[in-house]
C-alpha positions in Angstrom: 9.3 96.6 23.1 11.2 94.1 20.9 11.0 90.5 22.1 14.7 90.4 22.8 14.7 93.6 24.9 14.5 93.2 28.6 13.2 95.2 31.6 14.6 94.1 35.0 12.7 95.0 38.2 14.6 94.3 41.4 14.6 94.8 45.2 10.8 94.5 45.5 8.3 92.4 47.4 6.4 90.2 45.0 2.9 88.6 45.2 2.6 86.3 42.2 -1.0 85.2 42.9 0.0 81.9 41.2 -1.5 78.6 42.1 0.6 78.4 45.3 0.3 82.0 46.2 4.1 82.3 45.9 5.5 85.5 47.4 9.0 86.9 47.8 9.9 89.4 50.5 12.7 90.8 48.2 12.9 89.6 44.6 13.1 90.4 40.9 11.0 90.2 37.7 12.5 90.0 34.3 10.3 91.1 31.3 11.3 90.2 27.8 9.2 91.9 25.1 5.6 91.4 26.2 6.2 88.4 28.4 7.4 87.6 31.9 10.6 85.8 31.3 11.6 85.0 34.9 11.1 86.0 38.5 12.2 84.9 41.9 14.0 85.8 45.2 17.0 88.1 45.3 18.7 89.9 42.5 18.1 89.1 38.8 20.4 86.6 37.1 23.8 87.9 36.1 24.7 88.3 32.4 21.3 89.2 31.0 21.7 90.5 27.5 19.8 93.4 25.9 18.6 95.0 29.1 16.9 98.2 28.1 16.0 99.3 31.6 16.7 98.4 35.2 14.2 99.5 37.9 15.2 99.6 41.6 11.8 98.9 43.1 12.8 99.2 46.8 9.8 99.9 48.9 7.4 98.5 46.4 5.1 95.5 46.0 4.8 94.0 42.5 1.5 92.3 41.7 -0.3 91.2 38.6 -2.2 94.1 37.0 -5.8 94.5 38.2 -8.5 93.1 36.0 -11.9 94.8 35.9 -14.8 92.4 35.0 -17.8 94.7 34.9 -18.2 98.4 33.9 -20.4 100.8 32.0 -18.0 103.5 30.7 -20.7 105.8 29.3 -21.9 106.5 32.9 -18.8 108.6 33.6 -20.7 111.6 32.3 -23.8 111.0 34.6 -22.0 110.7 37.9 -23.5 112.0 41.1 -27.2 111.7 40.0 -30.0 109.8 41.7 -27.8 109.2 44.7 -30.6 108.0 47.0 -32.3 105.5 44.8 -32.5 101.7 44.6 -31.6 100.0 41.3 -35.0 100.1 39.6 -35.8 103.7 40.6 -32.2 104.7 39.7 -32.7 103.2 36.2 -36.0 104.9 35.7 -34.4 108.2 36.7 -31.4 107.9 34.4 -32.6 106.0 31.3 -34.1 109.1 29.8 -30.7 110.8 30.0 -28.7 107.8 28.9 -31.0 107.4 25.9 -29.5 110.6 24.5 -25.8 109.7 24.4 -23.9 110.0 21.2 -20.5 109.1 19.9 -18.5 112.1 21.2 -20.0 111.6 24.6 -19.3 107.9 24.7 -15.7 108.5 23.5 -15.0 111.1 26.3 -16.7 108.9 28.9 -14.7 105.9 27.9 -11.5 108.0 28.1 -12.4 109.1 31.6 -13.4 105.7 32.8 -10.2 104.1 31.4 -7.9 106.8 32.7 -9.2 106.5 36.2 -8.8 102.7 36.2 -5.4 102.6 34.5 -3.8 105.2 36.8 -5.0 103.0 39.7 -3.4 99.7 38.5 -5.9 98.3 36.1 -4.2 96.6 33.1 -7.2 94.7 31.7 -10.5 96.6 31.5 -13.9 95.7 30.2 -17.0 97.7 29.3 -20.6 96.4 29.1 -22.2 98.9 26.7 -25.8 98.3 25.9 -27.3 101.7 25.1 -27.4 102.3 21.3 -29.8 105.2 20.6 -30.7 105.5 16.9 -28.4 107.7 15.0 -25.9 108.0 17.8 -22.8 107.0 15.7 -20.2 104.2 16.1 -20.3 103.8 19.8 -18.5 100.4 19.9 -15.7 101.8 17.7 -15.4 104.9 20.0 -15.0 102.7 23.1 -12.5 100.3 21.5 -10.5 103.2 20.1 -10.3 104.8 23.6 -9.0 101.6 25.1 -6.4 101.1 22.3 -5.1 104.7 22.7 -4.9 104.2 26.5 -2.9 101.1 26.1 -4.9 98.8 28.3 -6.0 95.2 27.5 -9.7 95.3 26.8 -12.9 93.3 26.5 -16.0 95.0 25.0 -19.1 93.3 26.1 -21.3 94.4 23.2 -24.7 94.8 25.0 -28.2 95.1 23.7 -31.8 95.8 24.8 -35.0 95.0 22.9 -37.6 95.2 25.8 -38.6 98.9 26.1 -41.4 100.7 28.0 -44.0 99.5 25.6 -43.1 95.9 26.3 -42.9 96.3 30.1 -39.2 97.2 30.3 -37.5 100.3 31.6 -35.7 101.9 28.7 -37.4 104.5 26.4 -38.7 103.0 23.2 -36.2 104.9 21.0 -33.2 103.7 23.0 -33.6 100.0 22.2 -32.8 97.8 19.2 -34.8 95.2 17.4 -34.0 91.6 18.0 -32.6 91.1 14.5 -30.8 94.4 14.6 -29.1 93.7 17.9 -27.9 90.3 16.8 -26.6 91.6 13.5 -24.8 94.5 15.1 -23.3 92.3 17.7 -22.0 89.8 15.2 -20.5 92.6 13.1 -18.7 93.9 16.1 -17.2 90.5 16.9 -16.1 90.0 13.3 -14.5 93.5 13.1 -12.8 93.6 16.4 -12.4 90.3 18.3 -8.8 88.9 18.5 -8.5 85.4 19.8 -4.7 85.3 20.0 -2.8 84.7 23.2 -1.6 88.3 23.5 -4.8 89.9 22.2 -5.4 93.5 23.3 -9.1 93.6 22.2 -11.8 90.9 22.6 -15.5 91.0 22.3 -18.3 89.3 24.3 -22.0 89.0 23.5 -23.9 90.8 26.3 -27.7 91.3 26.3 -28.3 93.7 29.2 -30.5 92.0 31.8 -33.6 89.8 32.2 -35.8 92.9 32.6 -34.5 94.8 29.5 -34.2 92.0 26.9 -36.6 89.4 25.5 -36.2 85.7 26.0 -35.5 85.4 22.3 -32.6 87.9 22.5 -31.0 86.0 25.4 -31.4 82.6 23.7 -30.3 83.7 20.3 -27.5 85.7 21.8 -26.1 82.6 23.5 -26.3 80.7 20.3 -24.5 83.5 18.4 -21.7 83.7 21.0 -21.0 80.0 20.8 -21.2 80.0 17.0 -18.6 82.8 17.0 -16.5 81.3 19.8 -16.7 84.3 22.2 -17.8 84.7 25.8 -21.2 85.8 27.2 -22.0 88.4 29.8 -25.1 89.9 31.4 -26.5 91.2 34.7 -27.9 88.5 37.1 -29.7 88.3 40.4 -28.8 91.9 41.3 -31.9 92.8 43.4 -34.9 91.3 45.1 -37.0 93.2 42.6 -35.3 91.4 39.7 -36.1 88.0 41.4 -39.7 89.0 41.8 -39.8 90.2 38.1 -38.5 86.8 36.9 -41.0 84.8 39.0 -43.9 87.0 37.8 -42.9 87.0 34.1 -41.2 83.6 33.6 -42.5 81.5 36.6 -39.0 80.9 37.8 -36.0 82.6 39.5 -33.2 84.3 37.6 -30.7 81.4 37.7 -33.3 78.8 36.4 -34.4 81.3 33.8 -30.8 81.8 32.6 -30.3 78.1 32.5 -33.4 77.7 30.4 -32.0 80.1 27.8 -28.5 78.6 27.6 -26.9 81.2 29.9 -25.0 79.0 32.3 -21.6 77.7 31.3 -17.8 78.2 31.6 -18.0 80.8 28.8 -20.5 82.9 30.8 -20.0 85.5 33.5 -22.6 87.6 35.2 -22.5 90.9 37.1 -23.5 91.2 40.7 -25.2 87.9 41.7 -26.3 89.3 45.0 -29.4 87.3 45.7 -28.3 83.7 45.2 -29.6 80.8 47.2 -27.7 77.5 47.8 -29.2 76.0 44.6 -28.2 79.0 42.5 -24.6 78.8 43.8 -24.4 75.1 43.1 -25.7 75.6 39.6 -23.0 78.3 38.9 -20.3 76.0 40.4 -21.4 73.0 38.4 -21.5 74.9 35.2 -18.4 77.0 36.0 -20.4 80.2 35.4 -18.4 83.3 36.5 -19.4 86.2 38.7 -18.3 89.9 38.6 -18.5 91.1 42.2 -19.2 94.8 42.5 -19.2 95.6 46.2 -19.3 99.5 46.0 -22.1 99.6 43.4 -24.1 96.9 45.4 -23.8 99.1 48.5 -24.5 102.4 46.6 -27.8 101.0 45.2 -28.7 99.1 48.4 -28.8 95.9 46.5 -27.3 93.7 49.3 -24.2 91.7 50.1 -23.3 89.0 47.6 -22.4 85.6 49.1 -18.8 85.7 47.8 -17.3 83.4 50.4 -19.9 80.7 49.6 -19.3 81.1 45.9 -15.6 80.7 46.3 -16.0 77.7 48.6 -18.2 76.1 46.0 -15.7 76.7 43.2 -17.4 79.6 41.4 -15.0 81.8 39.5 -15.3 85.3 40.9 -13.6 88.6 39.8 -14.1 92.2 40.8 -15.9 95.0 38.9 -16.1 98.7 39.3 -19.5 98.8 37.7 -20.7 102.0 36.0 -19.6 105.3 37.6 -23.2 106.4 38.0 -23.3 103.8 40.8 -19.7 103.9 41.9 -18.5 107.5 41.4 -14.9 106.8 42.2 -14.4 104.6 39.1 -11.4 102.9 40.7 -10.9 99.1 41.0 -8.1 99.1 43.5 -10.5 100.4 46.1 -12.7 97.4 45.4 -10.1 95.1 46.9 -10.7 96.8 50.3 -14.4 97.2 49.9 -14.9 93.5 48.9 -13.1 92.4 52.0 -14.8 94.8 54.4 -18.4 94.5 53.0 -18.3 90.7 52.9 -17.3 90.7 56.6 -20.6 92.3 57.3 -22.3 89.1 56.1 -22.8 85.8 57.9 -19.1 84.7 57.7 -18.0 87.9 59.6 -14.2 88.1 60.0 -13.7 84.8 58.2 -15.4 86.0 55.0 -12.3 87.1 53.1 -8.7 87.9 53.9 -6.2 90.2 52.1 -4.8 87.6 49.8 -8.2 86.3 48.7 -9.2 89.9 47.9 -6.1 90.4 45.8 -6.8 87.2 44.0 -10.3 88.4 43.2 -8.9 91.5 41.6 -6.2 89.7 39.6 -6.4 85.9 38.8 -10.1 85.7 39.6 -10.8 88.4 37.0 -8.7 86.6 34.5 -10.7 83.5 35.0 -14.0 85.3 34.6 -12.8 86.9 31.3 -11.4 83.6 30.0 -7.8 84.8 30.1 -6.3 83.0 33.0 -3.8 81.2 30.8 -2.4 84.6 29.7 -2.6 87.0 32.6 -3.8 87.4 36.2 -0.7 86.0 37.9 3.0 86.6 37.6 4.5 83.5 36.0 7.1 82.9 33.3 5.5 82.9 29.9 2.5 85.0 30.9 1.9 88.4 29.5 3.8 91.3 31.1 0.8 93.0 32.8 2.1 94.1 36.2 2.0 96.9 38.7 4.5 98.5 41.1 2.7 99.7 44.2 4.6 102.2 46.4 4.3 101.1 50.0 7.1 103.0 51.8 5.2 106.3 52.3 3.3 107.6 55.3 0.2 105.8 54.3 1.7 102.3 54.4 5.2 102.3 55.8 4.3 101.0 59.3 2.4 97.9 57.9 4.9 95.1 57.8 3.1 92.8 55.4 2.9 94.4 51.9 -0.3 92.5 50.8 -2.1 93.6 53.9 -0.9 97.2 53.3 -2.2 97.1 49.8 -5.7 95.7 50.6 -6.4 97.1 54.1 -4.6 100.4 53.8 -5.3 103.5 51.8 -5.3 103.4 48.0 -1.6 102.8 47.3 0.2 105.0 44.7 1.1 103.3 41.4 4.7 104.0 40.6 4.6 102.0 37.4 2.1 100.0 35.5 3.0 97.8 32.5 0.6 96.3 29.9 2.0 93.9 27.4 5.5 95.0 28.4 4.7 98.7 27.8 4.7 101.1 30.6 1.4 103.2 30.7 1.7 104.8 34.2 4.6 106.5 35.9 4.4 108.0 39.4 0.6 107.9 39.3 0.2 109.7 36.0 -0.8 108.3 32.6 1.9 108.2 30.0 -0.5 107.4 27.2 -3.1 110.2 27.6 -3.5 113.8 28.8 -5.5 113.5 32.0 -6.3 117.2 32.2 -7.6 117.2 28.6 -9.7 114.2 29.4 -11.1 115.9 32.5 -12.1 118.9 30.4 -13.7 116.8 27.7 -15.7 114.7 30.2 -17.0 117.9 31.9 -18.0 119.4 28.6 -19.8 116.3 27.4 -21.5 115.8 30.7 -22.9 119.4 30.5 -23.9 118.9 26.9 -25.8 115.7 27.8 -27.5 117.4 30.7 -28.7 120.2 28.4 -30.0 117.8 25.8 -31.8 115.7 28.4 -33.3 118.8 30.0 -34.6 120.1 26.7 -36.1 116.8 25.8 
């Protein structure tokens, strides 16, 4: 929409998730172009010019769009497999199948993953893609193109692996890259696709997969590459007790100390999971401002454990939420993670004091923006920020008897999305995508899942 054209949203509850957790029981939001121009209590100001649309949002809560900080899109076509495995056994079971993905499969899987998130209120998505089988095509381009077509803001964490079975790793030998090949391909992806502007729709991070699938050299050189190019760094960290044992046996230290030794702590770094963190680990993350992508459903699905999110937040660690790959979180939805983060963390030592509804909403919005390095642009509703926002319908049977709208959103059933805006452009209306054919995506993902299963079985 042109910069001088306005959308006015009125008569809604608003949770801004700003620095003061400002909320309005009934208020308005004015969008001009791709920015939030103003918001506040009551009706919008009189005399606004160039109003292209007015939305009566009675019965709705308006929040910042949800921000996903960890995912593996390609796993959309391997959902429902190895359902009773822990992480290492799950990886061993699925890597032979994943090693046979190709560009059409990845494109369809990305469309499926993005569609499920977008229709559930995600406005900024990310994908950590690290499986690049030889001869599989332009996988990064397929993922980025799917996000562009869907209309979501997007970070591709260009992953890599160079420790295969012959080196003591888990991936098949033909599914990994060489050290030099991975670094060169990652740099090329950054140079082709990364946009550092305020309203960027596509950004790239450097993202070797995990301590047990990459060499020390790839971690160290990857960190140096990212900082030379001015982009962020992402990987998996401290996900399971098996990973901690692996690091002690191979490197003589725990995961956090190992990461620090390779340059992988810093305010430009975020790590997925971080389930098994002691007090010293949390202090190191807080001191370095290293971020965490908390993935409660995946952690439970793989029996990894309960991350110490309340302790991380108390120490000042930036924490966002992640769907994780849909082979370990088959729903593929981030808005359910608001509820799961709150409930699962209450099973830990802090019990009912672990998280409240507003802290959960902050994890899924502003916390995610912090983790992705975009808190100046998005993650809260404030004048001058990008117009990434969601209208949640809370006046139906599922929520109407819950007086507090934020409590309704987090504690209640998954709320319908009446409208979702990214960069001032509406991409969802009444729970359906405006930018893609959901039924066509469903057919394509089913077909590609079956094709992958056939290829893997024949191999």
